[in-house]
C-alpha positions as CSV (number, residue, x, y, z in Angstrom):
1,X,62.1,43.4,76.3
2,X,63.9,46.3,74.6
3,X,61.6,48.4,72.4
4,X,62.3,50.7,69.4
5,X,60.7,53.5,71.3
6,X,63.1,53.1,74.2
7,X,66.1,52.9,71.9
8,X,65.0,56.0,70.0
9,X,64.3,58.0,73.2
10,X,67.7,57.3,74.9
11,X,69.7,57.4,71.7
12,X,68.1,60.8,70.7
13,X,68.9,62.2,74.1
14,X,72.5,60.8,74.2
15,X,73.4,62.0,70.7
16,X,71.9,65.4,71.2
17,X,73.7,65.8,74.5
18,X,77.0,64.5,73.2
19,X,77.1,66.5,70.0
20,X,75.6,69.5,71.8
21,X,78.4,69.4,74.4
22,X,81.1,69.0,71.7
23,X,79.9,71.4,69.0
24,X,77.7,73.9,71.0
25,X,79.4,74.1,74.4
26,X,83.0,73.2,73.3
27,X,83.7,76.4,71.4
28,X,82.9,78.5,74.5
29,X,85.2,76.6,76.9
30,X,88.0,79.2,76.6
31,X,85.5,81.9,77.6
32,X,85.4,80.3,81.1
33,X,88.9,81.5,81.8
34,X,88.3,85.1,80.5
35,X,84.8,85.8,81.7
36,X,83.1,83.1,83.8
37,X,79.9,85.2,84.1
38,X,79.5,85.3,80.3
39,X,80.4,81.7,80.0
40,X,77.6,80.8,82.4
41,X,75.1,83.1,80.7
42,X,75.7,81.3,77.4
43,X,75.9,77.8,78.6
44,X,72.7,78.2,80.6
45,X,70.8,79.0,77.4
46,X,72.5,76.2,75.4
47,X,71.7,73.6,78.0
48,X,68.1,74.9,78.3
49,X,67.6,74.3,74.6
50,X,68.5,70.6,75.2
51,X,66.2,70.3,78.2
52,X,63.3,70.9,76.0
53,X,64.1,67.8,74.0
54,X,63.1,65.1,76.6
55,X,59.9,67.1,77.2
56,X,59.1,67.1,73.5
57,X,59.8,63.4,73.2
58,X,57.8,62.4,76.2
59,X,54.7,64.4,75.3
60,X,54.7,64.5,71.5
61,X,56.2,61.2,70.5
62,X,55.1,59.0,73.5
63,X,51.9,60.8,74.5
64,X,52.6,61.6,78.1
65,X,50.0,63.8,79.7
66,X,51.0,66.5,82.2
67,X,48.6,67.7,84.9
68,X,49.7,70.6,87.3
69,X,47.7,71.7,90.3
70,X,48.4,73.9,93.3
71,X,50.1,77.2,93.6
72,X,52.3,77.4,90.5
73,X,55.4,79.6,90.1
74,X,55.9,83.4,90.0
75,X,58.2,84.5,87.1
76,X,61.6,85.7,88.2
77,X,61.2,84.4,91.7
78,X,64.3,82.7,93.3
79,X,63.1,79.5,94.7
80,X,64.3,76.2,96.1
81,X,62.2,73.2,94.8
82,X,61.8,70.2,97.1
83,X,60.2,67.0,95.6
84,X,59.5,63.4,96.6
85,X,61.1,60.7,94.5
86,X,58.9,57.9,93.2
87,X,61.6,56.9,90.6
88,X,65.1,57.9,89.9
89,X,63.8,59.6,86.7
90,X,61.7,62.2,88.5
91,X,64.3,64.9,88.0
92,X,63.9,64.5,84.2
93,X,60.1,64.4,84.3
94,X,60.1,67.6,86.3
95,X,61.3,69.5,83.2
96,X,57.8,68.9,81.8
97,X,56.5,71.1,84.6
98,X,59.2,73.7,84.6
99,X,59.0,74.3,80.8
100,X,55.5,75.8,81.3
101,X,57.0,78.3,83.7
102,X,60.1,79.4,81.9
103,X,62.4,77.8,84.6
104,X,64.4,75.4,82.5
105,X,67.2,78.0,81.8
106,X,67.6,78.7,85.6
107,X,67.1,75.2,87.0
108,X,70.0,73.6,89.0
109,X,69.7,70.1,90.4
110,X,71.0,69.1,93.9
111,X,70.7,65.5,94.9
112,X,72.6,62.8,96.8
113,X,75.3,61.1,94.8
114,X,73.8,57.7,95.7
115,X,70.7,58.5,93.6
116,X,73.0,58.3,90.5
117,X,73.0,54.6,90.8
118,X,70.1,53.6,93.1
119,X,66.5,53.8,92.1
120,X,64.3,56.0,94.3
121,X,62.2,53.1,95.6
122,X,64.7,50.1,95.6
123,X,66.7,49.3,98.7
124,X,66.3,53.0,99.8
125,X,62.8,52.3,101.1
126,X,64.1,49.6,103.4
127,X,66.8,52.1,104.7
128,X,64.0,54.7,105.1
129,X,62.1,52.3,107.3
130,X,65.2,51.5,109.3
131,X,65.7,55.3,109.8
132,X,62.1,55.6,111.0
133,X,62.4,52.8,113.5
134,X,65.7,54.2,114.9
135,X,64.2,57.7,115.3
136,X,60.8,56.7,116.5
137,X,59.0,57.9,113.3
138,X,56.2,56.4,111.3
139,X,57.0,54.3,108.3
140,X,56.0,55.8,105.0
141,X,54.5,53.9,102.1
142,X,54.7,56.5,99.3
143,X,57.7,58.6,100.2
144,X,61.1,58.2,101.9
145,X,62.0,60.0,105.1
146,X,63.8,63.2,104.1
147,X,67.4,63.7,105.1
148,X,67.1,67.4,106.1
149,X,70.8,68.3,106.3
150,X,71.1,69.3,102.6
151,X,67.8,71.2,102.6
152,X,68.8,73.3,105.7
153,X,72.3,73.9,104.3
154,X,71.0,75.3,101.0
155,X,68.3,77.4,102.6
156,X,70.7,78.9,105.2
157,X,73.3,79.8,102.6
158,X,70.8,81.4,100.2
159,X,69.2,83.3,103.0
160,X,72.6,84.6,104.1
161,X,73.0,86.2,100.6
162,X,69.4,87.3,100.4
163,X,69.0,85.1,97.4
164,X,65.8,83.2,98.2
165,X,62.2,84.3,97.8
166,X,60.2,81.0,98.3
167,X,60.2,77.3,98.7
168,X,58.2,75.3,96.1
169,X,57.1,71.9,97.5
170,X,56.3,69.6,94.6
171,X,54.5,66.3,94.9
172,X,54.8,64.1,91.9
173,X,52.7,61.0,91.1
174,X,52.0,58.6,88.3
175,X,48.5,57.2,88.1
176,X,49.4,54.3,85.9
177,X,52.9,52.9,85.1
178,X,55.9,54.1,87.1
179,X,59.2,53.7,85.2
180,X,61.9,53.3,87.8
181,X,65.1,53.4,85.9
182,X,66.6,54.0,82.4
183,X,66.1,50.3,81.8
184,X,62.3,50.7,82.0
185,X,62.5,53.5,79.5
186,X,64.6,51.4,77.2
187,X,61.8,48.8,77.4
188,X,59.4,51.5,76.2
189,X,57.7,51.8,79.7
190,X,57.0,55.6,79.5
191,X,54.6,57.3,82.0
192,X,51.2,57.9,80.4
193,X,50.4,60.7,82.9
194,X,52.6,62.8,85.2
195,X,50.8,64.7,88.0
196,X,52.5,67.6,89.8
197,X,51.0,69.3,92.9
198,X,52.8,72.6,93.7
199,X,52.7,74.3,97.1
200,X,54.5,77.7,97.4
201,X,55.9,78.9,100.8
202,X,57.2,82.5,100.9
203,X,60.6,82.5,102.6
204,X,59.2,84.8,105.3
205,X,56.9,82.0,106.5
206,X,59.8,79.6,107.1
207,X,61.4,79.2,110.6
208,X,64.9,80.6,111.0
209,X,66.7,78.1,113.2
210,X,68.2,75.0,111.8
211,X,66.3,72.7,114.1
212,X,63.0,74.3,113.2
213,X,63.8,74.1,109.5
214,X,64.4,70.4,109.8
215,X,61.1,69.9,111.5
216,X,59.4,72.0,108.9
217,X,60.8,69.8,106.1
218,X,59.8,66.7,107.9
219,X,56.2,68.1,108.2
220,X,56.1,68.6,104.4
221,X,56.9,64.9,103.9
222,X,54.2,63.9,106.3
223,X,51.8,65.9,104.1
224,X,53.2,64.3,100.9
225,X,52.5,60.9,102.4
226,X,48.9,61.8,103.1
227,X,48.5,63.5,99.7
228,X,49.8,60.5,97.8
229,X,47.8,58.0,99.9
230,X,44.6,59.9,98.9
231,X,45.9,60.1,95.3
232,X,46.6,56.3,94.8
233,X,43.7,55.1,96.9
234,X,41.2,57.5,95.3
235,X,40.6,58.7,91.8
236,X,44.4,59.2,91.1
237,X,44.0,63.0,90.8
238,X,45.3,65.7,93.1
239,X,42.3,67.7,92.1
240,X,38.8,66.2,91.6
241,X,38.5,67.8,88.2
242,X,41.4,65.8,86.8
243,X,42.7,68.8,85.0
244,X,45.4,71.4,85.5
245,X,43.9,74.2,87.6
246,X,46.6,76.8,87.6
247,X,47.4,79.0,84.6
248,X,51.1,78.5,83.5
249,X,53.2,81.4,82.3
250,X,53.1,79.9,78.8
251,X,50.0,78.9,77.0
252,X,49.7,75.3,75.8
253,X,50.0,76.6,72.3
254,X,53.3,78.3,73.1
255,X,54.5,75.1,74.8
256,X,53.5,73.1,71.7
257,X,55.5,75.5,69.5
258,X,58.6,75.1,71.7
259,X,58.3,71.4,71.6
260,X,57.9,71.3,67.9
261,X,60.9,73.6,67.4
262,X,63.0,71.5,69.8
263,X,62.2,68.2,68.0
264,X,63.0,69.7,64.6
265,X,66.1,71.5,65.7
266,X,67.8,68.6,67.5
267,X,66.9,66.1,64.8
268,X,68.4,68.3,62.1
269,X,71.4,69.3,64.3
270,X,72.2,65.6,65.0
271,X,71.9,64.7,61.3
272,X,74.0,67.7,60.3
273,X,76.8,66.7,62.7
274,X,76.9,63.2,61.2
275,X,77.2,64.7,57.7
276,X,80.0,67.0,58.7
277,X,81.9,64.2,60.5
278,X,81.6,62.2,57.3
279,X,82.7,64.9,54.9
280,X,85.5,66.8,56.8
281,X,88.5,65.4,58.5
282,X,89.0,68.6,60.6
283,X,85.6,68.2,62.1
284,X,86.5,64.7,63.1
285,X,89.8,65.9,64.7
286,X,87.9,68.7,66.5
287,X,85.4,66.2,67.8
288,X,88.1,63.8,69.1
289,X,90.1,66.7,70.6
290,X,87.2,68.2,72.6
291,X,86.1,64.7,73.7
292,X,89.5,64.0,75.1
293,X,89.5,67.4,76.9
294,X,86.2,66.6,78.5
295,X,87.3,63.1,79.6
296,X,90.7,64.3,80.9
297,X,89.3,67.2,82.9
298,X,86.7,64.9,84.4
299,X,89.4,62.5,85.6
300,X,91.7,65.2,86.9
301,X,89.4,67.9,88.3
302,X,86.1,66.1,88.7
303,X,84.0,68.1,86.2
304,X,83.8,71.4,84.4
305,X,81.7,72.8,87.3
306,X,84.7,72.6,89.6
307,X,86.9,74.4,87.1
308,X,84.2,77.0,86.5
309,X,83.8,77.6,90.3
310,X,87.5,78.1,90.7
311,X,87.4,80.7,87.9
312,X,84.6,82.5,89.5
313,X,86.4,82.6,92.8
314,X,89.6,83.9,91.2
315,X,87.8,86.7,89.4
316,X,85.8,87.6,92.5
317,X,89.0,87.8,94.6
318,X,90.7,90.0,91.9
319,X,87.7,92.3,91.7
320,X,87.6,92.6,95.5
321,X,91.3,93.4,95.4
322,X,90.8,96.2,93.0
323,X,88.0,97.7,95.2
324,X,90.2,97.6,98.2
325,X,93.1,99.2,96.3
326,X,90.7,102.1,95.3
C-alpha cells in the first residue's frame, strides 16, 4: 500500500531534480558551447548539492542508519568503485557512504542499461545461474556473477591516461528490509540500516593483462559471496562491534550540518519556484521553454552528456590544432 512517506520521498526528489535542472542547470546550458570545462565544473557542484537530498531524507526523515567498515577512501584519490547489487536502488544508497568522504561532487555512475528497468535480484539471478552453469562456475546466493567486460574496459582506459590510483571494492548489505525498486520506496519500505564494507586495492597491485583483470574481478565477487553469507547467517554485521570502524573525512557533526542545510535549502527552493511560477508569466514561459529543450535534445541527440562530449572533443581538437600550428 502506498504510504505518505513514500509519496513525500519520491515527490521531494522529483520536484527538486526537475526544478533544479530547469532553474539551476538551465541557465548554464549556453556555457557548454563556449567552455565545456567550466560548464562541467559548475554542473558537478550543482548536481552534488542535489545528491545530498536523498541522503538527508533517508537518514534524517526516515531514520536509516549507515555503518561503514573496511579501508575507507583517501581524499583526492582517483578511484573506480565496484559494488554488488542487492537491489536496483543501491546506486542511490551509496551516496550515504560517499557523502562522508567528499566524493559526491566527483562521482560518476556506470551501469548496464538493463538495470534501468530490471531489479537487481529479479530474473537477473536466474540468468546469473544460467551463466554459472554454462561456464562451470559455482552458483551464488547473495551476488550475481560479474560481467567483467565493462570493468576491464574502464580500468584499461583509465590506466592508459594515468588517471587511476585505486580500486575500491564495496560490499553493501541490509540486515533487515531490502527495498528492491521504487515501488517499495513508494510503499514506505525504507532500509533501516545500510552496511558498507570497503576494500581498497592500489592500482599497482592489480594485474595488467585483460584476462588476469577479469579473473581478479571474479575473485572479488567470490569474496563478496562469502562475506555476505557470513553477514546474513551471522550477527548481520561486517564487523563484530556493529559500528563504523574507519574514520570518515567528515565528522558526523559536519555530515549532520550538510544534511540539515540540504533539507532546508531544497524545501525552500522548491516552494520558491512554485511561488515564482504562480506570480510571473515570464517564469512560466522560461520553464516551458527549457523543458522543451531538454525533451527535444534527449529525443534527437540521446542526452546532454552526448552533446557535452562532442563539445569537449571539438575544443580539444581545436587546441591540438593550435599547438601543432605553433
